[in-house]
Every structure is written in C-alpha cells, then in structure tokens.
N, C-alpha and C positions, 0 to 999 in steps of 0.2 A: 531664793527666798523661802525661808522655813517658814511655816504657818505655826504661830503661837497660841496660847489658849486666849488671847484676848482679840483675837480675828475670827470673824465667823464666816467660815468656807461657804462657796456656792451651794455646795452640794449638802448642806444644812438648812439652806432657805427654802421654806416650804412654798414661797411663792414663786420659785424658780421654774422655768418649763420642763426642765430635766428632772424635778425634784423625784418624781414617782419612779423614773427609771433608775436613779441612784439609790432610791430607799430600797426597791426590790433588789438591786445587787447587794446591798448590805444585808439584807433579810436572807440571802442565800449564800453569804459568806463561809459557811461550813459544808453546804452542798457542792460549791466550788472546789472546797478543799478535797472532799472524796475523790472528784473528778481527777484533779492532780495527782493524789495518791494512786489512782488506777493507772495513770500513764507511768508514774515514776517507778511503780513495782515492775513493770515490764523489763526495766533495765538494773534495777538494784533492790536490794532488800532493805526495806525501811526500818532498820532497827538499829539502836546504838550508833547513830550517825552523828557527825557535826554539821549542822544544817544552819544557812543563813538565807531568811525569808526577806528579801531585799524588794522593800517597797510593799510592806506585808498588808497595808489596807487594812479591812475590818478584822484580819487575823484569824479567820476560818481555817486556813490552811497552817498557820503556825500552831493554833490551838491542837488541831487534829495530830500532827506530826509531833508534838512535845509529850505526848503519851508515852514514846517510845524511844525518843532521840533528844540530844541537847539542840534547843532551837534558840537562835538570835532573831526577834522580830525587830526588823528596822525599817522605818518609816520616817518621811518628812514631817507627818502631821502629829501635832500633839493630841489632838481631839481622838483620832483614831487610835492612838498608843493607850491614851487613857481609857477609852472603852476595852480594849485587849486586857488592861490591867483588872478592869472590874469583872471580866470572866474568868480569868484564870491567874493563880500567883506562880505558875510553872514557867510561863513564858518571860524570856529575857528580853525587856524592851529597851531600844536604843533610837533616840531621835537623830536624824541627821539626812544629808543629802547622798544619793547613791554614788554620785561621782567622786566623793571624798570620803571614803569609810576609813574607820579607824583602826581595822584589822592587818594582822600580820599576813604575810603571804603564805599559801598553801594551809590554810586553817580549815577547809570545810570539804566534806564529803559531798555535798549536794547545797546548790545555790538556787532559790526559787525566784524567777524575774516573771511575775503575772502581771500583765499589762502595766508594764513599767517603761520599757524601752522607747516606747512613742512619746513619753512625756519629758524625757530628758533632752538637754540641749547638744549633747555630743554623745550619741550612741556609740561611737568609735571608743570613747574613753571609756564608756561603760564595759564594753566587752572586754577591753584592757584589762579592765580591774577587776572583773570576775574570772579572768583567764589566771591572773595572778594569786587571787583567794583560793583558788580550787586545788583540793589536793590530788596527787597522781591517781589516777582511775576515778576520780569524781565526775559527776555530772551535774548538768544544768537543766532545768526545767524552765522554759521560755513560752510564754503565749503573748500574742499582739494581734491586732487587727489587721488585716490584708489592704493595703493601699488600693491595690487595682481590683479588688472584688466588685463585680457589678452590683451585688446587694448592698455593699457599703457605699457604694457611690449613689445608689437611690437613696439610702438613708445612713448617714453618719452614725457610727457607733456610739460617738460621744456626744453629738449636738442633735442628731435624728433629723437632719435635713439633706437635701441632694448636694452633691457637688464638692462638699467641703473635706471629704477624705483625700482629695486628689491635691489639696493645696498644701503649701509649705507654711510653717507656722507663722512667719510674718505675714503672710496674705491672709490668713485665717484671722488674724490680728485687725489688720488694716481694711479688710473687706467685710467680713462677716461679722465680727465682734463690734467694730466701729458704727455699722449700720444697723444692726439688729439686737446686739447684747452689750452696749455700750458701758454698763456697768461693769463687765467683767475684762474690759480691755487690757488691764494690767496684771492679769493673771498669769501667774509664772509657770503653769503647768499646761499651757496649751498643746494639743497632742499634734506631731506631724508623723503620719503614718508611714510604713515601710512596705515594699514589695518585695517579694522572693529573690529577685535580683539585688536589691539591697542588702539583703541576708548572705548573699554569696559572697559580696565584696567585703563586708564587715567581718565575716567568719574565716575568710580565706587565711590558711596558714596558721590560725589557731584552732579551730574547731571544726570537726564534722559535725554535721545535723542530720537528725532523723525526724520527717515529718510524721505526724500522728493523725492525719486525717481520716483514714480508714475507722481508727479507734473512736475518734470523736464524734464520726457522723453515726456509727453503730449506737453509741451512748444517746445521742440526741434523740433518734427516734425511739430509743428505748424509755425514753422520758426522764433522763437525766437531768434534773433541774439547775444544775451548776454550770450549763453550757449556754443556754439563752435566756436572757431577760429583758430586752427590748420588746417593746410591743409589735415593732415591725417584724422582728425575727420571729418570736412566738406565734404570732398570727400566721406568717410564712409556714412554719413547722406545721400548723395545724391544717392548712390548705393542702400541702403536699401530701398529708395522710389521708385526708378526705379525698384526693383524687387518686391516692394509691401510688404515688410517684415515688414514695420512700423505698420501695423497694428497688425500684430502677436504680437511683441514687446509691443505695447501699452497694449494689452490685458494680456501679461506676466509680465509686470513691476509691482512690489509691493514695500512696503516699511517695509519689514521683513528682518531681518538678516539671510538670507539663502544664497543659491549656487549665485543667480543673484548678490545681493548686495555685497558677498564676493568676486566674481571673474570675474564679466562683467562689472558691473557699473563703468565707469571711472571716475566719480566725487561724493564724497559723498556732498549731500547738507543736513545739519543739523539743527534743532532747538534744543536748549539745555534749561533745565528747572532746576533749582535748587531743588534737592530732599528735 
C-alpha cells in the first residue's frame, strides 16, 4: 500500500509514543548520509555514478550524493518525497514500491538500501531486484537492525520495547499492535528483523558481503551523529564512554560473522558485491 498525500503517517503524529525518536531520525538524515558515504568510499569513488537510493526516507543521503552523481530517490511515501523536493531540485524523485521498480536491468553503479529490507514482505524478491538492477562491478550499501542483538531484544529499534525484535511481522501485528497500538494494526510497513544467518541464505549465489562493524563502532565513539538516535542507544553510548568500556569495544570489534556480529551488534552495515 502506498502512502498518499491524503493520509497522515504515524511518524508525523506528534501524539505517537515514537514521535520524538522518528523526529530525531529525520533531523539527522544528512548526518546519516555522511556516514553512508564514509562506508561507500572504502569500496568505490563516489563521483559520476548512477545511484538508486531505494527507500530514501528523508533524503539526506540522496541530497549528499546528488552533488557529484546522478541520483534517483525512490520512496513509497509522498510526504517524504515532497520534503526532499523542497530541499533540492537536483534530486530525481520517484514514488513506488521497492519490490516493483520501473527501471531497466544493469542501470546503477550503486544502490542504497538504508533500513528498508526489514520493512518489505519479500526480502528475497528485493535482493533479486537489486541484483538485476546493479551494473557489473557495482555495489550495494545495506543497513538493517540485527534481529538477534541483545540490545534490540531489550529495546526494539522501531517500537522501543522488549521482545518485539524477534517476532515475525504477523505476530507483531496480532500480539503487540492489537494490544498496545491498535490504531496502527493495519500498517503496511511493520518491520520483521533479519539475523546474520538470514543474510547468508538471502545473498547466497548472488552477492558476497562485507560487514562494516569495526568502521561503524569507531565512528560511533568518535561522535558520529548519523549512527545512533534512539534514547536507549544514545544513553548506552554515554554510559560506555563514562565507564571507559568504549576502548575495549573498539579493540574487540571486528567484521567477522562470529559471536559479536551475531548476538551483540545492533545494526548490520554491509557492502554487497555481485558474485
């Protein structure tokens, strides 16, 4: 279901319990774009590229990348695209569903999937779609919350409550929303988080992937405002720095699919390459 200009999304409702969290994410969209760029430029020179920002949200990443590249900003929300239009005339805006894009195969050097894949009903179809859209030698930037992270188990990144992160989409709807957020029961964008093993299965035979945990951990403790914005995660970072645990975590951080990335890393930051 596409959101039209006649509907008021939950994230614009000031009375919603998550409003301040979503507002902070909107305000930090350009900071998030700077972090995305810092990851991408480890793998590809971000100049004169054809880029698809798939599920572009507030458009901070599209705006930043449009300065030196051709960028398509693609999102399901009319409101978000309208705000992007108000910020810049350089961004090419298209409204639609990420599972049914109107583009030709092998069209893009770079595809951005920033906190999108957990919201689609068929992640496998989305991966197939971006595989086909990517030019030979192109890459995909992908970020998404970790289903099995102990931190997300304590406070789900979308709802801010315990346990929801491990639920399937329909269980979130029938158990959590029905009892606690009934007015959102029919939302079409309910998140269902993925684990690292889920990614192994989704990407097998199509993409090799490179975790960016060490890079994101370093940027987090350097004060990068584009990484953490929920109250829980911001408080956690402050406590870790006060206790001087940040240096230990920086030394412990790695980009391997082991215990750290399976069960502690709250967000996967990945670069995908066609196999």
